C-alpha positions in Angstrom: -8.2 72.3 -13.2 -8.4 68.7 -12.0 -11.7 67.6 -10.6 -13.9 64.6 -10.1 -17.3 64.6 -11.7 -19.9 62.1 -10.5 -22.9 60.9 -12.5 -25.4 58.0 -12.6 -27.5 58.7 -9.6 -31.3 58.7 -9.8 -34.5 57.0 -8.7 -34.8 53.3 -8.6 -37.2 50.8 -7.1 -36.1 48.3 -4.4 -34.2 45.4 -6.0 -33.0 47.6 -8.9 -29.6 48.6 -10.0 -27.6 51.7 -10.7 -24.1 52.4 -11.8 -22.4 55.5 -10.5 -19.4 57.0 -12.3 -16.7 59.2 -11.0 -14.6 60.7 -13.8 -11.4 62.6 -13.2 -11.0 65.5 -15.6 -7.9 67.5 -16.4 -4.3 66.5 -16.8 -3.7 63.4 -14.6 -1.4 60.5 -14.9 -3.5 57.9 -13.0 -5.9 57.3 -10.1 -3.9 56.0 -7.2 -6.8 55.1 -5.0 -10.5 56.0 -4.8 -13.4 55.6 -2.5 -17.2 56.1 -2.4 -18.9 57.4 0.7 -22.6 58.2 1.2 -24.7 60.3 3.5 -28.3 59.7 4.2 -30.6 62.4 5.5 -30.0 63.0 9.2 -27.1 60.5 9.3 -23.4 60.7 9.3 -21.4 60.1 6.2 -20.2 56.5 5.9 -17.7 54.7 3.8 -19.2 52.4 1.1 -16.2 51.0 -0.9 -12.6 51.7 -1.7 -10.1 50.6 -4.3 -6.3 51.0 -4.2 -3.7 51.1 -6.9 -3.1 47.4 -6.9 -6.8 46.7 -7.4 -7.5 45.6 -3.9 -11.0 46.6 -2.8 -12.9 46.8 0.5 -16.5 47.3 1.3 -18.8 48.2 4.1 -20.5 45.1 5.6 -23.9 46.6 4.7 -23.1 46.5 1.0 -21.0 43.4 0.6 -22.3 41.2 -2.2 -24.4 43.9 -3.7 -22.0 46.7 -4.6 -18.8 46.5 -6.6 -16.2 49.3 -7.0 -14.0 49.2 -10.1 -12.1 51.5 -12.3 -11.1 52.1 -15.9 -7.5 53.4 -16.0 -7.8 54.4 -19.6 -10.8 56.6 -18.9 -9.6 57.7 -15.5 -13.0 56.8 -14.1 -14.1 54.9 -11.1 -17.4 53.1 -11.0 -19.8 51.9 -8.3 -22.1 49.2 -9.5 -25.0 48.8 -7.2 -27.4 45.9 -7.4 -30.3 44.7 -5.2 -30.7 48.2 -4.0 -32.7 48.7 -0.8 -34.4 51.8 0.6 -31.7 52.1 3.2 -29.2 52.7 0.4 -30.9 56.1 -0.3 -28.3 58.7 0.2 -26.0 61.2 -1.6 -23.0 59.3 -2.8 -19.6 61.0 -3.0 -16.5 59.9 -4.6 -13.0 60.8 -3.6 -9.6 59.9 -5.1 -5.9 60.4 -4.7 -4.7 61.3 -8.2 -1.3 61.2 -9.6 -0.7 64.6 -11.2 2.4 65.9 -13.1 3.3 67.9 -10.0 2.6 65.1 -7.6 -0.2 63.4 -5.8 -3.4 65.3 -5.0 -6.7 64.5 -3.3 -10.0 65.4 -4.9 -13.6 65.1 -3.9 -16.7 65.0 -6.1 -19.9 67.0 -5.6 -22.1 64.1 -4.9 -24.9 62.4 -6.7 -28.3 61.5 -5.2 -29.5 57.9 -5.1 -33.1 57.3 -4.1 -34.5 53.8 -3.6 -38.2 53.7 -3.2 -41.3 51.9 -4.3 
């Protein structure tokens, strides 16, 4: 069964860093595209960053310059490096991806990982 498993969330003080990972498990050929979203308590889910097969990335204005999305094709893993974290970055972070499977493309979503930024 193909799934996305997120890890790397936790508690960090303002100005700190975290790296989130989103690993695709199962029989896949590649990750075509991926994205990270987040949802803070009482707020709507918002897009944070995305990456497509050619490596092009895009970011929400609120995180530009502080957050970087990348991927390791050999490990079938997408990362979200978060620096200079602020309390407003506190949220559950979700990854999603379009995977290339032997039977064709398929979308998958992760279960979410909590990031808390607080002093």
